[in-house]
LUMLO-431610 format. One line per field, with one value per atom (N, C-alpha, C): residue in three letters; x, y, z. Coordinates in steps of 0.02 Angstrom, whole numbers, plus 32768, in hexadecimal, padded with zeros to 4 digits. Layout:
BEGIN
rest: ALA,...
X: X,...
Y: Y,...
Z: Z,...
end
This chain:
BEGIN
rest: MET,MET,MET,ILE,ILE,ILE,CYS,CYS,CYS,VAL,VAL,VAL,ILE,ILE,ILE,LEU,LEU,LEU,VAL,VAL,VAL,ALA,ALA,ALA,GLY,GLY,GLY,HIS,HIS,HIS,GLY,GLY,GLY,THR,THR,THR,LEU,LEU,LEU,LEU,LEU,LEU,GLU,GLU,GLU,ASN,ASN,ASN,GLU,GLU,GLU,ILE,ILE,ILE,LYS,LYS,LYS,ARG,ARG,ARG,ASP,ASP,ASP,THR,THR,THR,SER,SER,SER,GLY,GLY,GLY,LEU,LEU,LEU,PHE,PHE,PHE,ALA,ALA,ALA,HIS,HIS,HIS,LEU,LEU,LEU,GLU,GLU,GLU,GLY,GLY,GLY,VAL,VAL,VAL,PRO,PRO,PRO,LYS,LYS,LYS,ALA,ALA,ALA,LEU,LEU,LEU,LEU,LEU,LEU,PRO,PRO,PRO,GLY,GLY,GLY,VAL,VAL,VAL,GLY,GLY,GLY,GLY,GLY,GLY,LYS,LYS,LYS,LYS,LYS,LYS,ILE,ILE,ILE,LEU,LEU,LEU,ASP,ASP,ASP,PHE,PHE,PHE,TRP,TRP,TRP,TRP,TRP,TRP,GLU,GLU,GLU,ALA,ALA,ALA,LEU,LEU,LEU,ARG,ARG,ARG,THR,THR,THR,ARG,ARG,ARG,GLN,GLN,GLN,LEU,LEU,LEU,PHE,PHE,PHE,SER,SER,SER,GLU,GLU,GLU,VAL,VAL,VAL,TYR,TYR,TYR,MET,MET,MET,VAL,VAL,VAL,THR,THR,THR,ASN,ASN,ASN,ALA,ALA,ALA,ASP,ASP,ASP,LYS,LYS,LYS,PHE,PHE,PHE,LYS,LYS,LYS,HIS,HIS,HIS,PHE,PHE,PHE,GLU,GLU,GLU,ARG,ARG,ARG,TRP,TRP,TRP,ALA,ALA,ALA,THR,THR,THR,ALA,ALA,ALA,ASN,ASN,ASN,GLU,GLU,GLU,PHE,PHE,PHE,PRO,PRO,PRO,VAL,VAL,VAL,LYS,LYS,LYS,ASN,ASN,ASN,ILE,ILE,ILE,VAL,VAL,VAL,ASN,ASN,ASN,ASP,ASP,ASP,GLY,GLY,GLY,SER,SER,SER,SER,SER,SER,ALA,ALA,ALA,GLU,GLU,GLU,GLY,GLY,GLY,THR,THR,THR,ARG,ARG,ARG,LEU,LEU,LEU,GLY,GLY,GLY,ALA,ALA,ALA,VAL,VAL,VAL,ALA,ALA,ALA,ASP,ASP,ASP,PHE,PHE,PHE,HIS,HIS,HIS,LEU,LEU,LEU,ALA,ALA,ALA,VAL,VAL,VAL,ARG,ARG,ARG,THR,THR,THR,LYS,LYS,LYS,ALA,ALA,ALA,ILE,ILE,ILE,ASP,ASP,ASP,ASP,ASP,ASP,HIS,HIS,HIS,VAL,VAL,VAL,LEU,LEU,LEU,VAL,VAL,VAL,VAL,VAL,VAL,ALA,ALA,ALA,GLY,GLY,GLY,ASP,ASP,ASP,MET,MET,MET,LEU,LEU,LEU,CYS,CYS,CYS,GLY,GLY,GLY,ASP,ASP,ASP,GLN,GLN,GLN,ASN,ASN,ASN,PHE,PHE,PHE,ASP,ASP,ASP,ILE,ILE,ILE,VAL,VAL,VAL,GLN,GLN,GLN,VAL,VAL,VAL,LEU,LEU,LEU,LYS,LYS,LYS,PHE,PHE,PHE,PHE,PHE,PHE,ARG,ARG,ARG,LEU,LEU,LEU,LYS,LYS,LYS,VAL,VAL,VAL,CYS,CYS,CYS,VAL,VAL,VAL,ASN,ASN,ASN,CYS,CYS,CYS,ALA,ALA,ALA,VAL,VAL,VAL,GLN,GLN,GLN,ASP,ASP,ASP,GLY,GLY,GLY,GLU,GLU,GLU,LEU,LEU,LEU,ALA,ALA,ALA,ILE,ILE,ILE,TYR,TYR,TYR,TYR,TYR,TYR,GLU,GLU,GLU,MET,MET,MET,GLU,GLU,GLU,GLU,GLU,GLU,SER,SER,SER,GLU,GLU,GLU,ILE,ILE,ILE,THR,THR,THR,SER,SER,SER,SER,SER,SER,ARG,ARG,ARG,GLY,GLY,GLY,ILE,ILE,ILE,LEU,LEU,LEU,GLU,GLU,GLU,VAL,VAL,VAL,CYS,CYS,CYS,PRO,PRO,PRO,MET,MET,MET,THR,THR,THR,HIS,HIS,HIS,ARG,ARG,ARG,ILE,ILE,ILE,GLN,GLN,GLN,ARG,ARG,ARG,PHE,PHE,PHE,PHE,PHE,PHE,GLU,GLU,GLU,LYS,LYS,LYS,PRO,PRO,PRO,ASN,ASN,ASN,PRO,PRO,PRO,GLY,GLY,GLY,VAL,VAL,VAL,THR,THR,THR,GLY,GLY,GLY,SER,SER,SER,ARG,ARG,ARG,LEU,LEU,LEU,ALA,ALA,ALA,SER,SER,SER,VAL,VAL,VAL,VAL,VAL,VAL,PHE,PHE,PHE,TYR,TYR,TYR,CYS,CYS,CYS,PHE,PHE,PHE,ARG,ARG,ARG,LYS,LYS,LYS,THR,THR,THR,THR,THR,THR,LEU,LEU,LEU,ALA,ALA,ALA,THR,THR,THR,PHE,PHE,PHE,PRO,PRO,PRO,GLU,GLU,GLU,PHE,PHE,PHE,LEU,LEU,LEU,SER,SER,SER,GLN,GLN,GLN,GLN,GLN,GLN,PRO,PRO,PRO,HIS,HIS,HIS,PRO,PRO,PRO,SER,SER,SER,GLU,GLU,GLU,CYS,CYS,CYS,GLY,GLY,GLY,PHE,PHE,PHE,GLY,GLY,GLY,LYS,LYS,LYS,TYR,TYR,TYR,MET,MET,MET,GLU,GLU,GLU,TRP,TRP,TRP,LEU,LEU,LEU,VAL,VAL,VAL,ASN,ASN,ASN,GLU,GLU,GLU,SER,SER,SER,ASP,ASP,ASP,ILE,ILE,ILE,PRO,PRO,PRO,VAL,VAL,VAL,TYR,TYR,TYR,GLY,GLY,GLY,MET,MET,MET,LYS,LYS,LYS,LEU,LEU,LEU,PRO,PRO,PRO,GLY,GLY,GLY,GLY,GLY,GLY,PHE,PHE,PHE,HIS,HIS,HIS,LEU,LEU,LEU,ILE,ILE,ILE,GLY,GLY,GLY,GLN,GLN,GLN,VAL,VAL,VAL,VAL,VAL,VAL,LEU,LEU,LEU,TYR,TYR,TYR,PHE,PHE,PHE,THR,THR,THR,CYS,CYS,CYS,VAL,VAL,VAL,PHE,PHE,PHE,ALA,ALA,ALA,SER,SER,SER,ARG,ARG,ARG,PHE,PHE,PHE,LEU,LEU,LEU,GLU,GLU,GLU,THR,THR,THR,MET,MET,MET,LEU,LEU,LEU,GLN,GLN,GLN,PHE,PHE,PHE,SER,SER,SER,ASN,ASN,ASN
X: 3059,3002,2FE3,2FB1,2F8F,2F45,2F31,2EEE,2ECB,2E8A,2E5B,2E29,2E18,2DE2,2DA4,2D65,2D3A,2D0D,2D05,2CDD,2CB0,2CA8,2C84,2C35,2C1B,2BCC,2BB8,2B83,2B76,2B3B,2B29,2B01,2AC0,2AA9,2A69,2A38,2A24,29E7,2A04,2A44,2A5A,2A48,2A61,2A59,2A11,29D3,299D,297E,2995,2985,2991,29D5,29F0,29B5,29AF,2983,2955,292D,28E3,28E0,2912,290E,28F2,28C8,28B0,28D4,28F2,2914,2949,296C,29A0,29E7,29E1,2A1F,2A4B,2A2F,2A65,2A79,2A61,2A68,2AAF,2AD1,2B25,2B46,2B2A,2B37,2B24,2B02,2AEB,2B31,2B2B,2B53,2B9D,2B9F,2BC9,2BDC,2C10,2C15,2C09,2BF1,2BE7,2C2D,2C5F,2CA4,2CC9,2C9E,2CB9,2C94,2C58,2C2F,2C53,2C46,2C58,2C5E,2C7B,2C66,2C76,2C8B,2CA3,2CE0,2CCE,2D08,2D2B,2CF0,2CF3,2D1D,2D2C,2D68,2D29,2D49,2D1E,2D17,2CF5,2CF2,2D2D,2D40,2D6E,2DB7,2DC9,2DF3,2DF8,2DC7,2DD0,2DFD,2DDF,2E04,2E51,2E4D,2E98,2EC6,2EAE,2EDB,2EED,2EB8,2ECB,2EE3,2EF3,2F18,2F5E,2F65,2FAD,2FCB,2FB4,2FE5,300C,304E,3089,30A1,3097,30A7,3080,304D,3043,3034,3027,3013,3052,305E,308D,3065,3029,3004,2FBF,2F9C,2F50,2F31,2F0D,2EE2,2E98,2E77,2E3A,2E08,2DDD,2DB3,2D75,2D62,2D34,2D0D,2CD8,2CBB,2CC6,2CB3,2CC6,2C99,2C5E,2C42,2C45,2C76,2C8D,2CE2,2CF9,2D3E,2D65,2D4E,2D6B,2D68,2D32,2D2F,2D65,2D71,2DA7,2DF2,2DE9,2E26,2E40,2E11,2E22,2E31,2E1E,2E1E,2E6F,2E79,2EC1,2EEF,2EE8,2F0E,2F15,2EE7,2EF3,2F07,2F0A,2F16,2F4B,2F6B,2FBF,2FA9,2F6A,2F5A,2F74,2F96,2FB8,2F6E,2F7D,2F41,2F38,2F7D,2F8D,2F77,2F59,2F3B,2F01,2ED5,2E8D,2E84,2E54,2E43,2DE9,2DE6,2DA6,2D80,2D47,2D29,2CF7,2D05,2CEA,2CA1,2C7E,2C2F,2C18,2BE1,2BCE,2B80,2B5C,2B24,2B0E,2AE5,2AD0,2AC6,2AA3,2A97,2AD3,2B16,2B54,2B81,2B6F,2B9E,2BB7,2BF5,2C12,2C00,2BF0,2BF5,2C2A,2C32,2C64,2C8D,2C76,2CAD,2CCD,2CB4,2CD1,2CF6,2CEB,2D17,2D54,2D4F,2D95,2DBC,2DA0,2DCD,2DE3,2DC0,2DF2,2E20,2E24,2E74,2E97,2E86,2EB0,2ECF,2EB1,2EC7,2EEA,2EC9,2EF5,2F37,2F35,2F6E,2FA3,2F88,2FAC,2FD5,2F8D,2F9C,2FAE,2FDE,2FF3,3008,2FEB,2FEB,2FB5,2FBD,2F73,2F67,2F20,2EFB,2EC1,2ECA,2E89,2E5F,2E0B,2DF7,2DB3,2DA9,2D77,2D42,2D16,2CE0,2CE9,2CFB,2D0E,2CD7,2CA0,2C67,2C3C,2C5D,2C48,2C68,2C43,2C59,2C60,2C90,2CA3,2C95,2C65,2C42,2C7E,2CB6,2CE9,2D16,2D11,2D46,2D84,2D8B,2DE4,2DFB,2DCD,2DE1,2E33,2E4D,2E9D,2EA7,2EA8,2EA8,2EF9,2F1D,2F4D,2F4A,2F10,2EF4,2ED6,2EC1,2E94,2ECD,2F06,2F3E,2F59,2F6B,2F8C,2F63,2F27,2EF5,2EEC,2EFD,2EF4,2F31,2F76,2FB7,2FB4,2F91,2F95,2F64,2F3A,2F0B,2F2F,2F6C,2F7E,2FB5,2FE2,3020,3016,300D,3019,3050,3078,30C5,30E8,30DC,30FF,30FE,30C1,30D5,3093,305D,3016,2FED,2FD8,2FA9,2F6D,2F4A,2F0A,2ED0,2EB6,2E71,2E74,2E39,2E20,2E11,2DFE,2DE1,2DAB,2D7C,2D46,2D26,2D26,2D22,2CD3,2CBE,2C73,2C58,2C1E,2C12,2BC5,2BBF,2B73,2B39,2B05,2AED,2AB5,2A9D,2A75,2A34,2A0B,29C6,29A4,29B2,298C,29A1,29DB,29E3,29BD,29AE,2988,29BD,29CD,2A01,29F3,29B7,29B6,29D0,29F6,2A15,2A67,2A78,2AB1,2ACC,2B18,2B34,2B2C,2B13,2B11,2B41,2B5A,2BA2,2B82,2B88,2B8E,2BD3,2BF9,2C44,2C4D,2C73,2C85,2CB3,2C99,2CB9,2D02,2D0F,2D4F,2D89,2D73,2DA5,2D9F,2D6C,2D5F,2D51,2D4B,2D3E,2CEE,2CDC,2CA4,2C8F,2C57,2C34,2BF4,2BE0,2BAC,2BA7,2B8F,2B7B,2B4E,2B17,2ADA,2ACF,2ACE,2AC1,2A7A,2A7D,2A41,29FE,29FD,29CC,297B,2962,2919,290A,28E0,28E1,28C4,28E7,28F5,291E,2944,2978,29B8,29CD,29F7,29E6,29FF,29FD,2A2D,2A64,2AAA,2A90,2AB1,2AAF,2AE9,2B1D,2B66,2B6A,2B68,2B7B,2BB9,2BBC,2BED,2BF2,2C26,2C28,2C63,2C68,2CAB,2CD9,2CFD,2D3B,2D62,2D7E,2D9E,2DE9,2DF9,2E4D,2E4F,2E6C,2E79,2EB8,2EC9,2F16,2F16,2F4C,2F63,2F4B,2F50,2F36,2EE4,2ECB,2E86,2E63,2E95,2E83,2E63,2E86,2E70,2E27,2DFB,2DBB,2D81,2DAD,2D81,2D5A,2D8C,2D66,2D40,2D5B,2D2B,2CF1,2CE3,2C9D,2C85,2CA7,2C77,2C54,2C84,2C60,2C2C,2C2A,2BE2,2BA3,2BAB,2B72,2B4D,2B0F,2AE4,2AEB,2AEB,2AEF,2B31,2B6C,2B9F,2B9A,2B7E,2B7F,2B4A,2B1F,2AF3,2B12,2B52,2B7F,2BA2,2B84,2BA9,2BD4,2C04,2C37,2C0D,2BD4,2BA0,2B95,2B91,2B7C,2BC2,2BFA,2C38,2C49,2C49,2C55,2C21,2BE6,2BAD,2BCF,2BEF,2C05,2C50,2C6E,2CAE,2CA0,2C7E,2C84,2C5B,2C1C,2BDB,2BF9,2C2B,2C1C,2C64,2C9B,2CDA,2D05,2D36,2D5C,2D8B,2D95,2DC1,2DA1,2DC5,2DB3,2DB5,2D7F,2D7A,2D6E,2D98,2D87,2D77,2D54,2D30,2D59,2D58,2D6B,2D38,2D34,2CFB,2D0E,2CEE,2D02,2CCD,2CD7,2CB3,2C83,2C8E,2C6C,2C3D,2C05,2BF8,2C05,2BEC,2BF8,2BBE,2BBE,2B7C,2B93,2B58,2B60,2B2F,2B5A,2B39,2B11,2ACD,2A94,2A70,2A3B,2A00,2A1A,2A03,2A0E,2A10,29D2,29C9,29ED,29FF,2A35,2A6B,2A86,2AC7,2AC9,2AA0,2A90,2A9A,2A77,2A68,2AB2,2AD0,2B1B,2B4B,2B57,2B77,2B63,2B29,2B12,2B27,2B15,2B23,2B6C,2B93,2BD9,2C03,2BD5,2BE6,2BDE,2BA2,2B89,2BB5,2BC5,2BFD,2C31,2C56,2C92,2C8D,2C5B,2C53,2C4C,2C1D,2C26,2C64,2C8E,2CC2,2CFE,2CE9,2D15,2D06,2CC8,2CA8,2CCC,2CC8,2CDA,2D1E,2D55,2D93,2DAC
Y: 6825,6827,6876,6885,68C6,68B2,68E2,68DC,6928,691F,694D,6947,6978,6984,69B1,69A1,69C4,69DF,6A2D,6A45,6A7C,6A76,6A9D,6AB1,6A7B,6A80,6ACB,6AD7,6B0C,6B05,6AC6,6AAE,6ADB,6AE2,6B1E,6AE9,6AA8,6A91,6A9A,6A8E,6A94,6AE0,6B1B,6B69,6B69,6B52,6B64,6B44,6B00,6AEC,6B16,6B34,6B53,6B9F,6BBA,6C0A,6BF9,6BB4,6BA1,6B87,6B74,6B5D,6BA3,6B86,6BB4,6BA5,6B72,6B71,6B90,6BAC,6BE7,6BAE,6B73,6B4B,6B5C,6B4D,6B51,6B92,6BC4,6C16,6C23,6C10,6C19,6BFE,6BCE,6BA1,6BBB,6BF7,6C17,6C22,6C15,6C2F,6BF5,6BCC,6B9B,6B73,6B56,6B28,6AF3,6AB0,6A74,6A59,6A5F,6A34,6A67,6AA7,6ABE,6AB8,6A90,6A94,6A76,6A86,6A5C,6A14,69DB,6996,697F,6953,6922,6935,6948,6976,69AD,69D0,6A13,6A29,69EA,69F5,6A0A,6A2D,6A30,6A05,69F0,69B0,69AE,69E1,69EF,69EA,69FA,69E7,699E,6974,691D,6909,6936,6903,6929,6965,697F,6952,694B,6932,68D6,68C7,687A,6881,68B5,68B5,68CE,68EB,6912,68DE,68B0,6886,685B,6853,6830,683A,687A,6893,6864,685B,6822,6842,687C,6897,68D4,68DB,690A,694A,694B,698C,6981,69A1,69A1,69E7,69DA,6A1A,6A15,6A4D,6A59,6A82,6A5D,6A94,6AAB,6AEE,6B0A,6B29,6B68,6B8D,6BD8,6C00,6C4F,6C64,6C4B,6C6F,6C4F,6C18,6C00,6C0C,6C23,6C14,6C49,6C81,6CA4,6C75,6C4E,6C21,6BF1,6BC9,6BAB,6BC9,6C01,6C0E,6C27,6C42,6C60,6C09,6BD7,6B97,6B84,6B82,6B77,6BA2,6BDE,6BFD,6BE5,6BD1,6BC4,6B79,6B57,6B11,6B00,6B20,6B09,6AE2,6B04,6ADA,6B1C,6AFC,6B46,6B50,6B96,6BBC,6BB5,6BA2,6B9B,6B6A,6B36,6AEA,6AF3,6B28,6B34,6B4A,6B22,6B26,6B4E,6B88,6BAB,6B9F,6B7A,6B66,6B9A,6BD5,6C03,6C13,6BF0,6BE9,6C05,6C30,6C4D,6C3D,6C06,6BFC,6BB9,6B97,6B54,6B53,6B85,6B80,6B7A,6BA1,6B9E,6B63,6B31,6B0E,6ADB,6AC2,6A97,6A65,6A4D,6A01,69DA,69AA,6989,696C,6954,692E,6964,698A,69D4,69F5,69FA,6A13,69F1,69AF,6988,698D,6995,69A1,69D5,6A11,6A4E,6A58,6A22,6A1D,69F9,69CD,69A4,69CA,69FA,6A1F,6A4D,6A7A,6AC1,6AAD,6A78,6A72,6A37,6A1D,69FF,69B0,699C,6956,6922,68F8,68C4,6885,687C,6840,6827,67E5,67C7,67FD,67FB,6828,67FC,682D,681F,6852,6846,6883,6873,68A4,68A6,68E0,68C9,68FE,691D,6968,697B,6982,697F,6980,6949,6910,68DA,68C0,68AE,688E,683D,6823,67E9,67C6,678B,6779,6742,6740,670F,672F,6727,6742,672F,6705,66DF,66E7,6712,6730,6734,670E,6719,670F,6751,6762,6731,671D,66FF,66AD,6694,665D,664E,6688,6692,66AB,66CF,66D8,6696,665D,6622,65EE,65F2,65BD,65E6,6619,6644,6629,6632,6625,65D2,65A3,6572,6558,6581,657E,6596,65D6,65FF,65CE,65B3,6594,654D,6530,64DA,64C5,64A9,649E,64D5,6513,6545,6547,6522,652A,6533,6523,6528,6551,6589,65B9,65A6,65A5,657E,65AD,65D0,65F0,6628,6643,667A,6655,668D,666B,66B7,668F,66B0,669A,66C3,66B5,66A7,6677,666F,6657,6651,6637,6618,65ED,65C9,660F,6614,6646,6630,6658,664D,6646,6624,661D,664E,668D,66CA,66EF,66DE,66F5,66D4,6703,66E0,66EF,66AA,66A9,66D6,66FA,6734,6778,6773,67B6,67AB,6775,6763,6740,6747,6716,66CB,669E,664F,661C,65FA,65D2,6582,656F,6511,6504,64E7,64E1,649A,647D,6424,641C,63FC,63DA,63C6,63A5,6384,63BB,63DB,640C,645A,646A,64A6,64D2,64B7,64F0,64F3,6536,6551,653D,6512,64FB,652A,6539,657A,65B6,65E8,663A,6651,6657,667F,66A8,66F3,672C,6741,673F,673C,672A,66E8,66BD,66AE,66B3,66A1,666A,664D,6619,65D9,65A2,6564,6565,6592,659A,6560,6566,6546,653F,6500,64DC,64F4,650E,6521,6566,655F,65A3,65BF,65AA,65D0,660F,663E,667A,66B5,66CE,66F2,673A,6753,6792,67BB,67FC,6821,6815,67DC,67C1,6794,67A7,677E,678E,675D,674F,674D,6772,676B,6772,673C,6731,677C,6787,67C2,67BE,677B,6775,676E,6776,6781,67BE,67EA,6833,6844,682F,6842,6824,6802,67E4,682E,6851,687B,68BB,68D2,6901,68DB,6897,6874,6861,684F,6849,6891,68C4,691C,691E,6911,6924,68F6,68C6,6897,68A8,68E0,68F0,6931,6921,6960,6997,6985,69BC,69AA,69C1,69A4,69B6,69FA,6A20,69E6,69BF,699C,6952,6948,6916,690E,68E8,68E2,6891,6885,6850,680B,6806,67C7,67B9,67F3,67D4,67CA,67F6,67D5,6787,677F,673E,6701,671C,66E9,66EC,671B,6714,66EF,66FC,66D5,6684,6678,662D,6608,6627,6605,65FA,6639,6642,6641,6650,6644,660A,65FE,65B2,65C1,65FD,6617,65DC,65B4,6594,65C7,65CE,65EF,65B4,65CC,65A2,65C8,6592,65B3,65A5,65D3,65CC,65D4,65A7,65BD,65D9,6612,6628,660D,65FC,65ED,661B,665A,668B,66AD,66D9,66F6,6735,6767,67B2,67D2,6811,683B,6875,687C,68B5,68E8,6920,6959,697C,696A,6997,69C0,69A0,69C7,69D0,6A0B,6A1F,69DE,69C7,6988,6956,694D,6919,692F,6962,6974,6979,6982,6982,6936,6906,68C1,6895,68B8,6896,68A7,68E9,6906,68DE,68E7,68CD,6873,685F,6807,6811,6835,6821,6841,686D,687F,684B,6828,67F8,67B5,67B2,676F,6776,67BE,67CA,67C2,67DC,67D2,6782,6764,671B,66F9,6718,66F9,66FB,6746,675E,672D,6723,6701,66BA,668B,665C,6649,667B,6673,667A
Z: D706,D6FD,D718,D6F9,D6FA,D71B,D742,D765,D75F,D740,D725,D759,D782,D7A8,D77B,D779,D767,D78E,D78F,D7C6,D7A8,D753,D738,D727,D75B,D74C,D778,D750,D779,D7B3,D7C2,D801,D802,D7CA,D7D5,D802,D7FC,D82D,D871,D88B,D8D1,D8ED,D8C8,D8BC,D8CD,D897,D8AF,D8E3,D8F1,D933,D977,D974,D9AA,D9AC,D96F,D979,D987,D975,D998,D9DE,DA00,DA32,DA77,DA90,DACA,DB08,DB0C,DB57,DB6B,DB3D,DB40,DB4A,DB62,DB6F,DB35,DAFC,DAB3,DA94,DAB7,DAA3,DA8B,DAC6,DABB,DA84,DA60,DA21,D9EA,D9E7,D9A4,D97B,D93A,D90E,D91C,D945,D94C,D927,D8EE,D8C9,D8ED,D8D5,D8FA,D91A,D8F1,D909,D946,D94D,D980,D9C1,D9BA,D9F5,DA29,DA78,DAB1,DAA3,DAB5,DAB2,DAEE,DB02,DB2C,DB67,DB9D,DBB6,DBB5,DB9A,DB91,DB4E,DB37,DAEA,DAB1,DA7F,DA48,DA28,D9EB,D9D3,D9A5,D98A,D950,D97F,D9BD,D9F3,D9EB,D9FC,D9FB,D9C4,D97F,D93C,D93E,D94C,D949,D980,D9AF,D9E9,D9CE,D9B3,D98A,D955,D925,D8F4,D900,D932,D933,D95C,D973,D99D,D97D,D995,D96F,D930,D920,D8DC,D8A1,D89D,D86B,D822,D81F,D7E2,D7E1,D797,D77D,D779,D76E,D773,D783,D7B2,D7A8,D797,D770,D74B,D76A,D764,D778,D73E,D739,D6F8,D71A,D711,D73E,D708,D723,D6ED,D708,D6D9,D6F4,D719,D734,D767,D7A4,D7B8,D7EE,D7F1,D7B4,D7BE,D7FC,D80D,D84F,D887,D883,D8CE,D8C9,D891,D880,D894,D87C,D879,D8C7,D8DE,D92A,D954,D93C,D967,D94D,D912,D8F5,D924,D92F,D93F,D98B,D9B5,D9F5,DA13,D9D8,D9DA,D9A0,D99B,D978,D93C,D90E,D8C8,D896,D86B,D837,D813,D81E,D7F2,D7A6,D799,D754,D73A,D762,D751,D74F,D757,D755,D711,D6DF,D6A9,D6B1,D695,D693,D644,D658,D600,D608,D619,D5F3,D60B,D620,D620,D65F,D65B,D695,D6AA,D686,D69F,D680,D69C,D684,D62D,D610,D5E7,D5A7,D5D7,D59A,D5BA,D5DC,D5F7,D5B3,D5B6,D588,D593,D5CD,D5D4,D5F3,D616,D636,D610,D5D5,D5AE,D584,D56C,D555,D584,D5B9,D5F2,D5E6,D5F5,D5FD,D5C4,D57C,D54B,D547,D558,D55D,D58B,D5D0,D5F9,D5BA,D5A5,D583,D54F,D527,D4EC,D4FE,D531,D553,D56D,D588,D5B5,D595,D554,D534,D554,D57B,D58C,D572,D57A,D551,D584,D5AA,D5DE,D5F5,D61B,D628,D66A,D660,D696,D6B8,D6F5,D72B,D72A,D71F,D721,D75C,D783,D7B2,D7BE,D7C7,D7D1,D821,D832,D879,D8A7,D880,D8B1,D8C0,D8D4,D8ED,D933,D956,D9A6,D9A5,D9C2,D9BA,D9EF,D9E6,DA2F,DA54,DA30,DA4B,DA71,DABB,DADF,DADF,DAB6,DAA3,DA68,DA42,DA03,D9EF,D9BF,D9B6,D978,D958,D909,D8FA,D926,D8FE,D8E2,D907,D8F1,D8A7,D89E,D855,D82F,D831,D805,D7F6,D830,D824,D7FD,D808,D7D6,D792,D788,D739,D720,D73F,D718,D70F,D740,D729,D6EA,D6DE,D694,D66A,D66E,D638,D625,D64C,D633,D65B,D627,D643,D61D,D65E,D651,D631,D631,D622,D5CF,D5B2,D565,D54C,D564,D533,D559,D52B,D53F,D54B,D573,D583,D582,D5B2,D5B8,D5FB,D5FF,D622,D664,D688,D6CC,D6E6,D6F5,D714,D764,D796,D7C9,D7D7,D7F5,D80B,D847,D86A,D8A2,D89E,D8DA,D8CA,D8EA,D8CF,D8E4,D926,D951,D984,D973,D99B,D975,D974,D99B,D98F,D950,D93B,D8E9,D8B1,D882,D84B,D808,D7E4,D7A6,D77E,D76B,D73E,D750,D782,D79B,D78C,D769,D776,D730,D727,D6F6,D706,D6ED,D710,D6DB,D6F3,D6CE,D6E5,D6A6,D6AC,D6B7,D6ED,D6E4,D6E2,D6BC,D6CD,D710,D73C,D777,D771,D73D,D734,D711,D6E6,D6D6,D6DC,D705,D715,D6D2,D692,D65E,D667,D655,D658,D60D,D60D,D5CB,D5AB,D5E3,D5CC,D5FB,D5DD,D600,D5EA,D621,D611,D641,D61E,D63A,D651,D68E,D6A6,D690,D691,D665,D67E,D652,D66E,D69E,D6C7,D6E4,D6BF,D6BE,D6A6,D672,D662,D638,D644,D681,D69C,D6EE,D6F8,D73A,D75E,D74D,D775,D7A1,D7DD,D802,D814,D7EA,D7E0,D7C7,D7F0,D7D5,D7D9,D792,D77D,D797,D79C,D7B1,D78E,D78F,D76C,D791,D784,D7A6,D771,D744,D714,D703,D6EE,D6E5,D685,D65F,D61D,D606,D5DC,D5BC,D58C,D588,D561,D516,D500,D4AF,D4AD,D4E3,D4DD,D4DC,D4FB,D4F8,D4AA,D46F,D431,D41B,D44F,D450,D44D,D47B,D49B,D460,D42E,D400,D3CF,D3C5,D39B,D3B1,D3F4,D416,D409,D427,D420,D3E2,D3B8,D36A,D356,D373,D362,D38A,D3B2,D3DB,D3C2,D3CA,D3AA,D3D4,D416,D454,D488,D464,D499,D4F8,D4E7,D52C,D564,D546,D567,D57C,D561,D56C,D5A6,D5DB,D60E,D608,D631,D637,D627,D63F,D63E,D5F1,D5C7,D580,D55C,D568,D550,D558,D5A2,D5B7,D5A2,D58D,D564,D517,D500,D4BD,D4B9,D4E5,D4EA,D4F6,D52D,D53C,D506,D4FE,D4BF,D483,D46A,D425,D412,D437,D421,D439,D40D,D428,D462,D483,D4B6,D4FC,D50F,D555,D595,D5B2,D5F9,D629,D661,D69E,D6DC,D707,D743,D789,D7A5,D7EB,D825,D856,D884,D8B5,D8DD,D91F,D949,D984,D9BA,D9C8,D9C9,D9D4,D9A1,D9A8,D968,D968,D930,D939,D925,D943,D950,D920,D8F4,D8C2,D8E0,D8F6,D915,D8D1,D8EC,D8B8,D8EA,D918,D927,D969,D98B,D9D9,D9FF,D9FE,DA38,DA2C,D9EC,D9DF,DA04,D9F2,DA06,DA50,DA6F,DAB2,DADB,DAB3,DAC6,DABE,DA85,DA80,DAB2,DACD,DB02,DB38,DB45,DB7F,DB8A,DB5B,DB61,DB67,DB3F,DB49,DB82,DBBC,DBEF,DC23,DC19,DC52,DC41,DC08,DC02,DC1F,DC07,DC3A,DC7D,DCA2,DCE1,DD00,DCDA,DCEF,DCE7,DCBB,DCB7,DCF6,DD07,DD46,DD7E,DD7C,DDB8,DDB2,DD8A,DD84,DD85,DD90,DD85,DDE1
end
């Protein structure tokens, strides 16, 4: 199995927030890619994912897609963390206006690295709220759905979580999942209020069979503005318009997408507080 980490976002909103901040608390973060921001325990957010992905040699290869503007940052990180520099894919974009988009970035990795295997794709700038997160369980669930009795090729896998009261559904991809089969019945990308009563949120954390990789160029060819297509749009199309079954696996903890400075600080502070409370309870 192959893993692709997406870190090609230009983080314009976060960078602008840092520049406007007058407290000076975040000045040292100016220009730092979101995935390389410090997370819980002093680790960078990308450190968390790399540690989880390299455990027990679960993947034959791990690739990372970034942009030209931040490439040097990730090259230095890779050298310091035993990540193969040759496995970093540069999408060539240097600003928000020239971005390829998450789906096109993923397809670029598949095409340039000639990937012909099942793939786990994850956004490298997410903080996971589950302190007991184990990627092995995700892969076990996927393999159960991919190979039933080692004969029938079945479906894809999307990770989801239950949103907190403070989160709004119009900020995420929202799933409706069959509780018996775990199959995702409907997918709504950032729906307007009232469209669905579900509060099950999807993030960029998916497993795809190698046969499904051919749907990415098909999807992109149908989009008038491919650079504006995130994975939520692709999943909405895959679930609602194709015949390909997609299953959901619920994680007990949520995921924090690092955007604004205040949100970033809140995520890290909350995680550190939880870590301290757990130490007290032991």
